[in-house]
C-alpha positions as CSV (number, residue, x, y, z in Angstrom):
1,M,-0.2,0.0,0.1
2,K,1.1,3.8,-0.4
3,T,1.3,6.7,1.6
4,P,-2.0,8.7,1.1
5,N,-1.6,12.0,-0.7
6,I,-4.9,13.6,-0.2
7,S,-4.3,17.4,-0.3
8,K,-5.6,19.1,3.2
9,E,-7.7,21.3,0.6
10,E,-9.6,18.6,-0.7
11,V,-10.6,16.8,2.3
12,L,-11.8,20.4,4.3
13,N,-13.6,21.3,1.1
14,A,-15.4,17.3,1.3
15,F,-16.4,18.4,4.8
16,N,-17.5,21.7,3.8
17,Y,-19.9,20.0,1.3
18,R,-21.1,17.6,3.1
19,H,-24.6,18.3,4.8
20,A,-27.5,16.2,6.4
21,T,-29.5,15.9,3.0
22,K,-32.9,16.0,3.8
23,V,-34.2,15.0,0.3
24,F,-32.3,13.2,-2.4
25,D,-32.6,13.3,-6.2
26,A,-34.6,9.9,-6.4
27,D,-33.4,9.9,-10.0
28,K,-29.8,9.7,-9.1
29,K,-28.6,6.3,-8.0
30,L,-24.9,5.5,-6.6
31,T,-23.3,2.7,-8.4
32,E,-22.5,-0.6,-7.0
33,K,-18.7,0.1,-7.1
34,D,-19.7,3.3,-4.9
35,I,-21.6,1.7,-2.3
36,N,-19.6,-1.2,-2.0
37,F,-16.5,1.4,-1.7
38,I,-18.6,3.3,1.2
39,L,-19.3,-0.1,3.1
40,K,-15.6,-0.8,2.5
41,T,-14.6,2.1,4.9
42,A,-16.8,0.8,7.3
43,N,-15.4,-2.6,7.4
44,L,-12.0,-1.0,7.8
45,S,-12.9,1.4,10.5
46,P,-11.3,0.9,13.9
47,S,-13.0,-0.3,17.0
48,S,-12.3,-0.5,20.3
49,F,-10.0,-3.7,20.9
50,G,-10.6,-4.4,16.8
51,F,-13.4,-6.3,18.0
52,E,-15.8,-4.8,15.2
53,P,-19.4,-4.9,17.3
54,W,-21.6,-3.7,14.4
55,H,-23.6,-4.9,11.4
56,F,-25.0,-3.1,8.7
57,V,-28.1,-4.1,6.8
58,V,-28.4,-2.1,3.5
59,V,-32.5,-1.6,2.4
60,Q,-33.2,-1.4,-0.9
61,D,-36.7,-3.3,-0.8
62,I,-39.1,-0.7,-1.5
63,E,-41.8,-2.5,1.0
64,L,-39.2,-3.0,3.8
65,R,-38.4,0.9,3.4
66,E,-42.4,1.5,4.0
67,L,-42.5,-0.5,6.6
68,L,-40.0,1.3,8.6
69,K,-41.8,5.1,8.1
70,P,-44.0,4.5,10.9
71,V,-41.2,3.8,13.3
72,A,-38.8,6.5,12.2
73,W,-40.1,10.0,12.1
74,G,-36.5,11.0,10.8
75,A,-36.8,9.1,7.8
76,P,-39.7,9.3,5.6
77,D,-38.4,11.7,2.8
78,K,-34.9,10.0,2.9
79,L,-36.3,6.3,2.5
80,D,-38.3,7.6,-0.6
81,T,-35.6,9.3,-2.3
82,A,-32.4,7.7,-1.2
83,S,-30.4,5.9,-3.4
84,H,-29.4,3.8,-0.6
85,F,-30.6,3.3,3.0
86,I,-28.4,1.7,5.6
87,L,-29.5,0.4,8.9
88,G,-26.4,0.8,11.8
89,L,-26.5,-2.3,13.8
90,S,-24.7,-2.6,17.1
91,M,-24.1,-5.9,19.2
92,K,-25.5,-6.6,22.7
93,A,-24.1,-8.2,25.7
94,P,-24.3,-11.8,24.5
95,M,-22.0,-10.8,21.6
96,T,-19.7,-8.5,23.5
97,K,-19.0,-9.6,26.7
98,W,-15.4,-10.5,27.6
99,D,-16.4,-14.4,27.5
100,A,-18.7,-14.4,24.4
101,D,-18.1,-16.9,21.7
102,Y,-17.7,-14.0,19.2
103,I,-15.1,-12.3,21.0
104,M,-13.4,-15.7,21.1
105,H,-14.0,-16.2,17.4
106,M,-12.4,-12.6,16.7
107,M,-9.1,-13.4,18.7
108,K,-9.2,-16.7,17.4
109,D,-10.2,-17.0,13.7
110,V,-10.1,-13.6,12.5
111,K,-7.1,-12.2,14.3
112,Q,-5.5,-15.4,14.4
113,L,-3.7,-14.7,17.9
114,P,-1.7,-17.4,19.4
115,K,-3.0,-18.9,22.6
116,D,-1.1,-16.9,25.0
117,V,-1.7,-13.6,23.5
118,I,-5.6,-14.7,23.5
119,E,-5.4,-15.4,27.1
120,M,-3.5,-11.9,27.9
121,Y,-5.8,-10.1,25.5
122,S,-9.2,-11.6,27.3
123,N,-7.9,-10.4,30.8
124,F,-7.2,-6.8,29.6
125,Y,-10.6,-7.3,28.1
126,K,-12.3,-8.4,31.0
127,A,-10.7,-5.8,32.9
128,F,-11.4,-2.9,30.8
129,Q,-15.3,-4.0,30.9
130,E,-15.5,-4.7,34.7
131,T,-13.3,-2.0,36.2
132,D,-12.0,0.6,33.6
133,F,-15.6,1.3,32.0
134,N,-17.7,-0.5,34.5
135,L,-19.9,-1.9,31.7
136,D,-21.9,-3.7,34.2
137,T,-25.2,-3.7,32.7
138,D,-26.3,-4.9,29.2
139,K,-27.3,-1.4,28.3
140,K,-24.0,-0.2,28.9
141,I,-22.4,-2.5,27.1
142,F,-25.0,-1.8,24.1
143,D,-24.1,1.6,24.2
144,W,-20.3,1.2,24.4
145,A,-20.6,-1.2,21.1
146,S,-22.9,1.8,19.5
147,K,-20.1,4.6,20.2
148,Q,-17.6,1.6,18.0
149,T,-20.3,1.8,15.3
150,Y,-20.7,5.5,15.1
151,I,-17.0,5.4,14.0
152,A,-18.1,3.7,11.1
153,L,-20.7,5.8,10.3
154,G,-18.5,8.8,10.4
155,N,-16.1,7.2,8.2
156,M,-18.8,6.1,5.8
157,M,-20.0,9.8,5.6
158,T,-16.7,11.3,4.8
159,A,-16.0,8.8,2.3
160,A,-18.9,9.5,0.5
161,A,-18.4,13.4,0.7
162,L,-14.8,12.9,-0.7
163,Q,-16.5,11.4,-3.7
164,G,-19.0,14.2,-4.2
165,I,-21.9,11.8,-2.5
166,D,-24.5,13.0,-0.2
167,S,-25.7,11.2,3.2
168,C,-27.8,12.1,6.0
169,P,-27.3,10.3,9.6
170,I,-30.6,9.4,11.4
171,E,-31.3,8.9,15.1
172,G,-35.2,10.1,14.5
173,F,-36.8,6.6,15.4
174,H,-38.3,4.8,18.1
175,Q,-35.9,2.3,19.1
176,E,-38.2,-0.5,20.7
177,K,-40.7,-0.3,17.9
178,A,-37.8,-0.2,15.2
179,E,-36.1,-3.2,17.1
180,T,-39.1,-5.1,17.3
181,L,-40.0,-4.4,13.2
182,L,-36.3,-5.7,12.5
183,K,-37.1,-9.0,14.4
184,E,-40.6,-9.4,12.9
185,K,-39.7,-8.5,9.1
186,F,-36.0,-8.1,8.7
187,N,-35.3,-11.5,10.4
188,I,-32.6,-9.7,12.7
189,D,-31.8,-10.9,16.1
190,T,-32.2,-8.6,18.2
191,D,-31.0,-10.2,21.3
192,K,-27.7,-10.4,19.9
193,Y,-28.3,-7.0,17.8
194,G,-29.7,-3.3,18.5
195,L,-30.5,-0.5,16.0
196,S,-27.9,2.6,16.9
197,F,-28.7,4.7,13.7
198,M,-30.1,4.7,10.0
199,V,-27.9,6.5,7.3
200,A,-29.2,7.5,4.0
201,F,-26.9,8.1,0.7
202,G,-27.8,9.3,-2.4
203,Y,-27.4,12.7,-4.5
204,R,-28.7,16.1,-3.2
205,K,-31.7,17.4,-5.0
206,E,-30.6,21.0,-4.0
207,N,-28.2,22.8,-2.5
208,P,-28.4,23.6,1.5
209,P,-30.4,26.9,1.9
210,H,-27.8,28.0,4.5
211,P,-23.9,28.0,4.7
212,K,-22.4,25.5,7.3
213,T,-22.2,27.3,10.8
214,R,-19.9,26.2,13.4
215,R,-18.3,27.7,16.7
216,A,-14.9,29.0,16.4
217,L,-12.0,26.5,16.6
218,E,-10.6,28.2,19.6
219,D,-14.0,27.6,21.4
220,I,-13.5,23.9,21.0
221,V,-9.9,23.3,21.5
222,T,-7.8,23.9,24.5
223,W,-4.0,23.5,24.3
224,K,-2.0,22.6,27.7
């Protein structure tokens, strides 16, 4: 692999160009290569301990998109117009507790760590959950996994912006009702996965009505 050499100006231009697109141009679609590129940036995203506690469901079926509307008040316009609509799922405690089968699978089969390193890693991870971060409830463990999944979300949206592709992250949904729907109609095991976010990708129908506003850099950064 070669050292990246994207100019700072190009990156900042992409960040300025990106905005939460409310309505997409329904006639413009991402190519298969485009969406696979975006998904690959999620796949390559960092996560705590490298355990990748996420799964992404790409919802292209029109009937399934319609079913999402009543449980996702922030999504109807995007569901109607976005080229691609993705559900960001995060793993729950049965998948991510230190002694879960999935964690052992990641260490043994994916990372292919030697036995002594697996034992060391397991001890570190156990201490992290039980002492360092006090992840003593299923809700805390899911929220921790969601934080990891949001890293992938940010990377997907940034990668899209760098390609001139628009996006909109969505938290406007009723989590309990949405997860009931995912279990009943999407065949998602909601004992293992919970819904962290939705995100739409496509091309804007029109430019945002107002320029991007942000606090001054000196208001958000302290140097010591």
